[in-house]
C-alpha positions in Angstrom: 1.6 16.7 -3.9 -0.4 15.2 -6.7 -2.4 12.4 -5.0 -4.6 10.1 -6.4 -7.9 11.3 -5.8 -10.6 8.9 -7.5 -9.8 5.2 -8.5 -12.7 3.2 -10.5 -12.4 -0.5 -11.0 -14.2 -2.5 -13.2 -14.6 -6.3 -13.1 -11.3 -7.3 -11.1 -11.2 -10.1 -9.0 -14.5 -9.7 -6.5 -15.0 -6.0 -7.4 -17.7 -5.8 -10.3 -18.0 -2.2 -10.4 -16.7 0.3 -7.6 -15.5 4.1 -7.9 -13.3 5.6 -4.5 -13.3 9.4 -3.6 -9.9 8.8 -1.8 -8.8 11.4 0.9 -5.4 11.5 2.5 -5.7 8.5 5.3 -8.0 5.5 4.1 -8.6 2.8 6.3 -10.4 -0.6 4.6 -12.0 -2.4 7.5 -14.1 -5.6 6.9 -14.3 -9.4 7.7 -12.5 -11.7 5.7 -12.9 -12.5 2.1 -14.9 -9.6 1.5 -12.1 -7.6 -0.9 -10.3 -6.0 0.9 -7.2 -7.1 0.0 -8.7 -7.6 -3.6 -8.3 -3.4 -3.5 -4.6 -3.7 -2.3 -3.8 -5.6 -4.9 -5.0 -3.1 -7.8 -2.3 -1.5 -7.4 0.5 -3.7 -7.8 -1.2 -5.0 -10.6 -1.5 -1.9 -12.3 2.4 -1.6 -11.3 2.9 -4.7 -13.4 1.0 -3.9 -16.4 2.2 -0.1 -16.7 5.8 -1.8 -16.6 5.4 -4.2 -18.9 4.8 -7.7 -17.8 1.0 -8.0 -17.8 1.1 -11.4 -19.8 4.0 -12.7 -16.6 1.9 -11.7 -13.8 -1.3 -12.8 -15.3 0.3 -16.4 -15.7 1.6 -16.3 -12.8 -1.8 -15.2 -11.0 -3.4 -18.3 -12.7 -4.2 -16.6 -15.8 -7.4 -13.9 -17.2 -10.2 -16.2 -15.7 -9.0 -16.0 -12.0 -8.6 -12.2 -12.5 -11.6 -11.4 -14.0 -14.7 -10.8 -11.9 -16.4 -14.2 -12.0 -14.2 -15.4 -15.0 -14.9 -14.4 -18.7 -18.4 -16.1 -18.8 -19.3 -12.7 -16.6 -17.0 -10.0 -17.5 -15.8 -9.5 -21.3 -13.4 -7.3 -20.1 -11.5 -5.5 -16.8 -10.8 -1.7 -16.4 -9.1 1.1 -14.1 -9.3 4.8 -13.9 -7.2 6.4 -12.0 -7.5 10.8 -11.3 -4.7 12.6 -9.6 -5.2 16.0 -8.7 -2.5 19.0 -7.3 -5.1 22.1 -7.6 -6.9 23.1 -10.4 -4.8 20.4 -12.8 -5.5 16.9 -12.8 -4.3 14.3 -15.0 -5.3 10.6 -15.1 -4.8 7.3 -16.5 -7.1 4.6 -18.4 -6.8 1.2 -19.3 -8.9 -1.4 -20.6 -7.5 -5.5 -20.3 -9.5 -7.8 -22.6 -9.3 -11.9 -22.1 -7.9 -14.0 -25.1 -8.5 -17.7 -26.3 -5.1 -18.7 -24.2 -6.7 -16.8 -20.8 -4.1 -13.9 -21.2 -4.8 -10.5 -20.9 -3.9 -7.7 -23.4 -3.9 -3.7 -23.6 -7.3 -3.2 -25.3 -7.5 0.4 -24.9 -4.8 2.6 -22.7 -5.2 6.4 -22.2 -3.5 9.6 -20.2 -5.8 12.1 -19.7 -5.1 16.0 -18.7 -7.3 18.7 -17.1 -7.1 22.0 -16.1 -10.4 22.0 -13.9 -10.8 25.8 -14.5 -10.7 26.5 -17.8 -12.2 23.2 -18.6 -14.0 21.6 -16.1 -16.4 19.6 -17.7 -14.0 16.9 -19.6 -10.2 16.0 -19.4 -8.5 16.0 -22.1 -7.5 12.3 -23.8 -4.0 11.3 -25.1 -4.1 7.8 -26.9 -0.9 5.8 -25.3 -2.1 2.2 -27.0 -4.5 -0.1 -28.5 -4.8 -3.7 -29.0 -1.6 -4.5 -27.6 0.1 -7.2 -25.8 1.7 -4.8 -23.0 1.8 -1.1 -22.1 2.2 1.7 -23.6 2.8 3.7 -21.1 6.6 3.8 -20.2 7.6 4.8 -23.8 5.3 7.8 -24.5 6.6 11.1 -23.9 3.6 13.3 -23.5 4.3 14.9 -19.8 1.1 13.8 -18.6 2.1 10.0 -19.8 5.6 10.3 -18.3 3.5 11.9 -14.6 1.3 8.4 -14.6 3.9 6.1 -15.3 6.0 7.8 -12.7 2.9 7.0 -10.1 2.3 3.7 -11.1 5.6 2.8 -11.2 6.3 3.1 -7.5 3.4 1.2 -6.3 4.3 -0.9 -3.5 1.9 -3.3 -1.4 4.2 -3.4 1.9 3.5 -6.4 4.5 5.9 -7.7 6.5 4.0 -10.8 7.8 7.2 -13.4 6.7 9.4 -13.5 10.0 10.1 -16.4 9.9 13.3 -18.0 10.0 14.0 -17.5 6.6 12.6 -14.2 6.2 14.3 -11.9 3.9 15.0 -9.7 6.0 16.5 -11.7 8.9 18.8 -12.3 5.9 22.2 -10.8 5.2 22.2 -8.6 2.4 23.7 -6.1 0.0 25.0 -2.6 1.3 23.7 -0.7 -1.4 20.2 -2.1 -1.6 18.9 1.5 -0.4 17.1 3.6 -2.9 13.9 2.3 -1.0 12.4 -0.1 1.5 11.9 -2.9 -0.5 8.0 -4.7 -0.3 8.6 -6.9 2.6 11.9 -5.3 4.1 14.2 -7.4 2.0 16.8 -4.5 2.5 15.9 -3.5 6.1 19.6 -3.8 7.4 20.6 -1.4 4.3 18.1 1.1 4.7 18.8 1.4 8.0 22.4 1.9 7.4 21.7 4.6 5.0 19.6 6.5 6.9 22.0 6.1 10.3 24.4 7.6 7.7 23.0 10.3 5.9 19.7 11.0 7.2 20.6 10.3 11.1 17.8 12.3 12.6 15.5 10.0 10.7 17.5 7.5 12.3 16.9 8.5 15.6 13.5 8.6 15.5 13.0 5.1 14.0 15.1 4.1 17.7 13.5 6.0 19.7 10.3 4.8 18.8 10.9 1.5 18.4 11.8 1.6 22.2 8.7 2.6 22.9 7.7 -0.9 22.0 10.2 -2.4 23.1 11.8 -0.9 25.8 14.6 -3.8 26.4 15.8 -2.3 22.7 19.2 0.4 23.2 19.9 0.3 19.3 20.8 -1.2 16.5 24.1 -2.1 15.6 24.6 -1.6 11.7 28.2 -1.8 9.7 29.4 -3.5 6.7 30.3 -7.7 7.1 34.5 -7.9 8.7 34.1 -10.4 5.5 32.3 -9.2 3.0 32.2 -5.5 3.0 29.4 -5.0 0.3 26.8 -7.6 3.1 25.1 -6.2 6.1 22.8 -7.8 8.3 20.5 -6.4 10.5 22.4 -6.3 14.5 21.1 -4.8 17.9 22.1 -4.0 21.5 20.2 -4.3 24.4 20.2 -1.8 27.1 22.5 -3.4 30.2 24.4 -5.8 27.9 27.6 -5.3 25.8 26.1 -8.5 24.0 24.5 -8.2 20.2 21.9 -9.9 19.0 20.4 -10.4 15.3 17.2 -10.1 13.9 16.6 -13.6 14.6 16.4 -12.7 18.9 14.0 -10.1 17.8 9.8 -11.2 18.3 8.0 -11.3 15.3 5.8 -8.5 17.0 8.7 -6.2 17.4 10.8 -7.1 14.0 7.6 -6.3 12.0 7.1 -2.9 14.3 10.8 -1.8 13.2 9.8 -2.8 9.4 6.9 -0.8 9.8 8.7 2.5 11.8 11.6 2.6 9.2 9.1 3.2 6.2 7.0 5.8 7.8 9.7 7.5 9.0 11.7 8.0 6.3 13.3 11.1 4.7 10.8 10.8 2.0 8.0 7.8 2.4 6.4 6.6 -0.7 4.0 9.4 -2.1 1.1 6.6 -2.1 1.6 4.3 1.2 -0.2 1.0 0.8 -0.2 -1.6 3.6 -2.2 -4.6 4.1 -2.9 -5.5 7.8 0.2 -4.1 9.1 -1.0 -4.1 12.8 -0.4 -8.3 12.1 0.7 -9.7 15.3 1.4 -6.6 16.8 0.5 -6.0 21.0 -2.0 -3.5 21.4 0.2 -0.6 22.8 2.0 -1.1 19.5 -1.2 -0.8 17.2 -2.0 2.9 19.1 1.4 3.9 18.2 1.1 2.7 14.8 -2.1 4.2 14.8 0.2 8.0 15.2 2.5 6.7 12.7 0.0 6.2 9.8 -1.7 9.6 11.1 1.9 11.7 10.8 3.1 9.9 7.8 -0.4 11.4 6.0 1.0 15.0 6.1 3.4 13.7 3.5 1.9 10.5 1.7 -1.3 9.5 0.6 -2.5 6.3 2.9 -4.5 3.2 2.1 -4.4 0.5 4.4 -7.0 -2.7 4.8 -6.8 -3.7 8.5 -9.2 -6.1 10.8 -8.2 -4.6 14.1 -10.6 -2.3 16.3 -8.1 -1.2 18.1 -6.3 0.7 15.0 -9.7 1.7 14.5 -10.2 3.1 17.0 -7.6 5.5 16.8 -9.7 7.4 14.0 -13.1 9.2 12.6 -15.1 8.2 10.4 -13.5 10.5 7.9 -10.4 7.9 7.7 -12.7 4.9 7.2 -14.1 2.9 4.6 -16.3 -0.2 5.5 -16.1 -3.3 2.9 -18.6 -5.7 2.6 -19.7 -8.1 0.2 -23.0 -8.0 -1.3 -24.1 -11.0 -3.3 -21.4 -11.8 -5.5 -19.3 -8.6 -5.4 -17.8 -5.8 -3.3 -18.5 -2.7 -2.0 -16.6 0.1 -0.2 -18.7 2.5 2.0 -17.4 5.9 2.8 -18.5 6.0 6.9 -18.6 10.2 6.7 -21.1 9.8 4.2 -23.4 8.5 7.2 -25.2 10.4 10.4 -22.8 8.9 12.9 -22.7 11.9 15.4 -25.5 10.3 17.7 -23.8 6.8 18.0 -20.0 8.6 18.8 -21.4 10.3 21.9 -21.2 6.9 23.5 -18.7 4.2 21.4 -15.6 4.3 19.8 -16.0 3.8 16.2 -14.4 0.1 16.7 -17.0 -0.6 19.0 -19.7 0.4 16.6 -17.8 -1.9 14.5 -18.2 -4.7 17.1 -21.6 -4.2 17.7 -22.5 -4.6 13.6 -24.0 -1.1 13.1 -21.2 0.0 10.3 -21.6 -3.2 8.4 -18.2 -4.8 7.7 -18.7 -7.1 10.3 -15.2 -7.9 12.0 
């Protein structure tokens, strides 16, 4: 599997200059406002860049001044470099963005890269893509490495299932054919589960069985096209010992969020890079422990990056899976816990306890 081995970020929001050597499972812990979510949002931003929505997304987010590290007076440019590895072969993507007088951003320099680490261990081969352009040129480039980078970046979606209000998209009736992938806020949850039920029944049963572990009253979903409009579907479910059917409004917020998480991670082909922002929000501690198992399991197929504030979740993992995120002065700093000698501490305390005692930094 081609995975994201290294990520370098310069002058993006609170992140001044950081390089992260990523593993298969990466949990980012830290207090409010230290920059965990800024890291996760990098991937959403890069997706907008390569899909040629740099101008529109920059405007929506408040302009270049809001995205550059402490504004244009401090940061003259913003840049990102990603390295994807698959054995001896590696390819990558680099982009440098420049602010303009009208508070937008343009692509100052854009490159794809290729490297055979056995034959050329010291330097990758650079493939020019664009320079001084309003939008990315990656989509139109024909080189195989550029297409591989485009495929990876275009697939990045940050999943957060926080909105469980009465008007939440996951509770609404949706298009039954909207099932190519689970949407970032589970807008198409019913359609996606219906597709799994019809085409991948074993994976569907895994979702049902997993949901039952945190909701013993739950029997099964009731998934079928609307009888009044067969192109539409909504989430319905059945309670054990009852013939009555309920819709998503009858589920607790935590149960509904857990259904979304289980569906995301137990689907037949999860995303190559799974990006999650505070997946533990609103979950019972028992559900958080089960979530940890799902994250560990899916990390054998997908690379996981998740920002969390949950001590219970962190307790389920080792230092090699965890990054402490702190604010040092005016910038966000990431520290991989495996770099620290923690053996003496872990004999007596769990990782979460060490975090609560403020021995890891990233104070909760």
